[in-house]
TILO-42506 format. One record per residue (C-alpha): chain; x, y, z; residue number from 0. Coordinates in nm, 2 decimals. Layout:
BEGIN
<donu chain="A" c1="X" c2="Y" c3="Z" n="NUM"/>
...
// end
This chain:
BEGIN
<donu chain="A" c1="-4.37" c2="1.81" c3="-0.56" n="0"/>
<donu chain="A" c1="-4.22" c2="2.18" c3="-0.64" n="1"/>
<donu chain="A" c1="-3.89" c2="2.23" c3="-0.77" n="2"/>
<donu chain="A" c1="-3.73" c2="2.32" c3="-0.43" n="3"/>
<donu chain="A" c1="-3.81" c2="2.01" c3="-0.27" n="4"/>
<donu chain="A" c1="-3.71" c2="1.79" c3="-0.56" n="5"/>
<donu chain="A" c1="-3.38" c2="2.01" c3="-0.55" n="6"/>
<donu chain="A" c1="-3.34" c2="1.91" c3="-0.21" n="7"/>
<donu chain="A" c1="-3.39" c2="1.54" c3="-0.27" n="8"/>
<donu chain="A" c1="-3.13" c2="1.55" c3="-0.52" n="9"/>
<donu chain="A" c1="-2.90" c2="1.73" c3="-0.32" n="10"/>
<donu chain="A" c1="-2.90" c2="1.45" c3="-0.05" n="11"/>
<donu chain="A" c1="-2.90" c2="1.17" c3="-0.27" n="12"/>
<donu chain="A" c1="-2.58" c2="1.31" c3="-0.44" n="13"/>
<donu chain="A" c1="-2.43" c2="1.37" c3="-0.08" n="14"/>
<donu chain="A" c1="-2.52" c2="1.03" c3="0.01" n="15"/>
<donu chain="A" c1="-2.37" c2="0.87" c3="-0.29" n="16"/>
<donu chain="A" c1="-2.07" c2="1.07" c3="-0.25" n="17"/>
<donu chain="A" c1="-2.03" c2="0.99" c3="0.11" n="18"/>
<donu chain="A" c1="-2.07" c2="0.61" c3="0.03" n="19"/>
<donu chain="A" c1="-1.81" c2="0.62" c3="-0.26" n="20"/>
<donu chain="A" c1="-1.55" c2="0.80" c3="-0.01" n="21"/>
<donu chain="A" c1="-1.60" c2="0.56" c3="0.26" n="22"/>
<donu chain="A" c1="-1.55" c2="0.23" c3="0.02" n="23"/>
<donu chain="A" c1="-1.26" c2="0.44" c3="-0.14" n="24"/>
<donu chain="A" c1="-1.08" c2="0.49" c3="0.19" n="25"/>
<donu chain="A" c1="-1.16" c2="0.12" c3="0.27" n="26"/>
<donu chain="A" c1="-0.99" c2="-0.02" c3="-0.04" n="27"/>
<donu chain="A" c1="-0.68" c2="0.23" c3="0.00" n="28"/>
<donu chain="A" c1="-0.63" c2="0.11" c3="0.34" n="29"/>
<donu chain="A" c1="-0.66" c2="-0.29" c3="0.26" n="30"/>
<donu chain="A" c1="-0.43" c2="-0.21" c3="-0.03" n="31"/>
<donu chain="A" c1="-0.15" c2="-0.06" c3="0.20" n="32"/>
<donu chain="A" c1="-0.20" c2="-0.35" c3="0.47" n="33"/>
<donu chain="A" c1="-0.16" c2="-0.60" c3="0.21" n="34"/>
<donu chain="A" c1="0.18" c2="-0.45" c3="0.04" n="35"/>
<donu chain="A" c1="0.29" c2="-0.38" c3="0.37" n="36"/>
<donu chain="A" c1="0.27" c2="-0.75" c3="0.47" n="37"/>
<donu chain="A" c1="0.43" c2="-0.84" c3="0.12" n="38"/>
<donu chain="A" c1="0.72" c2="-0.58" c3="0.14" n="39"/>
<donu chain="A" c1="0.78" c2="-0.75" c3="0.51" n="40"/>
<donu chain="A" c1="0.77" c2="-1.07" c3="0.40" n="41"/>
<donu chain="A" c1="1.04" c2="-1.02" c3="0.07" n="42"/>
<donu chain="A" c1="1.26" c2="-0.87" c3="0.33" n="43"/>
<donu chain="A" c1="1.20" c2="-0.50" c3="0.21" n="44"/>
<donu chain="A" c1="1.13" c2="-0.19" c3="0.46" n="45"/>
<donu chain="A" c1="0.76" c2="-0.25" c3="0.52" n="46"/>
<donu chain="A" c1="0.68" c2="0.11" c3="0.46" n="47"/>
<donu chain="A" c1="0.72" c2="0.09" c3="0.10" n="48"/>
<donu chain="A" c1="0.36" c2="-0.02" c3="0.14" n="49"/>
<donu chain="A" c1="0.26" c2="0.33" c3="0.17" n="50"/>
<donu chain="A" c1="0.35" c2="0.40" c3="-0.20" n="51"/>
<donu chain="A" c1="0.02" c2="0.30" c3="-0.27" n="52"/>
<donu chain="A" c1="-0.08" c2="0.63" c3="-0.14" n="53"/>
<donu chain="A" c1="0.04" c2="0.79" c3="-0.47" n="54"/>
<donu chain="A" c1="-0.28" c2="0.84" c3="-0.69" n="55"/>
<donu chain="A" c1="-0.32" c2="0.62" c3="-0.99" n="56"/>
<donu chain="A" c1="0.08" c2="0.49" c3="-1.01" n="57"/>
<donu chain="A" c1="0.15" c2="0.38" c3="-0.65" n="58"/>
<donu chain="A" c1="0.04" c2="0.01" c3="-0.68" n="59"/>
<donu chain="A" c1="0.21" c2="-0.01" c3="-1.00" n="60"/>
<donu chain="A" c1="0.53" c2="0.12" c3="-0.86" n="61"/>
<donu chain="A" c1="0.50" c2="-0.13" c3="-0.59" n="62"/>
<donu chain="A" c1="0.44" c2="-0.42" c3="-0.82" n="63"/>
<donu chain="A" c1="0.76" c2="-0.31" c3="-1.03" n="64"/>
<donu chain="A" c1="0.97" c2="-0.31" c3="-0.71" n="65"/>
<donu chain="A" c1="0.84" c2="-0.66" c3="-0.61" n="66"/>
<donu chain="A" c1="0.87" c2="-0.79" c3="-0.98" n="67"/>
<donu chain="A" c1="1.20" c2="-0.66" c3="-1.10" n="68"/>
<donu chain="A" c1="1.40" c2="-0.59" c3="-0.77" n="69"/>
<donu chain="A" c1="1.62" c2="-0.85" c3="-0.59" n="70"/>
<donu chain="A" c1="1.43" c2="-0.96" c3="-0.30" n="71"/>
<donu chain="A" c1="1.68" c2="-0.91" c3="0.04" n="72"/>
<donu chain="A" c1="1.57" c2="-1.24" c3="0.16" n="73"/>
<donu chain="A" c1="1.69" c2="-1.42" c3="-0.11" n="74"/>
<donu chain="A" c1="2.04" c2="-1.31" c3="-0.13" n="75"/>
<donu chain="A" c1="2.30" c2="-1.52" c3="0.02" n="76"/>
<donu chain="A" c1="2.40" c2="-1.46" c3="0.38" n="77"/>
<donu chain="A" c1="2.74" c2="-1.28" c3="0.42" n="78"/>
<donu chain="A" c1="2.99" c2="-1.50" c3="0.57" n="79"/>
<donu chain="A" c1="3.20" c2="-1.40" c3="0.86" n="80"/>
<donu chain="A" c1="3.59" c2="-1.36" c3="0.78" n="81"/>
<donu chain="A" c1="3.78" c2="-1.68" c3="0.85" n="82"/>
<donu chain="A" c1="4.03" c2="-1.50" c3="1.10" n="83"/>
<donu chain="A" c1="4.09" c2="-1.72" c3="1.38" n="84"/>
<donu chain="A" c1="4.16" c2="-1.56" c3="1.73" n="85"/>
<donu chain="A" c1="4.52" c2="-1.59" c3="1.84" n="86"/>
<donu chain="A" c1="4.57" c2="-1.74" c3="2.17" n="87"/>
<donu chain="A" c1="4.71" c2="-1.54" c3="2.45" n="88"/>
// end
């Protein structure tokens, strides 16, 4: 086998590995966004906060901090209506 054919084989293998890595990385990213979207929706936050996972390296950490230390809107007591009675006409 000459040098050109071994370079072509190595380039094809590297391209295949890169494509596989990108597809798996994209699938994992979509999974994380979907999971955090669902968690934020059930916690009472705007579900679009799940898109914070798209920030490289720190996005999922920011999501976890919001969920861990924030007051969940669905745990707040409901606001009572004022006790004003209507006057008869």
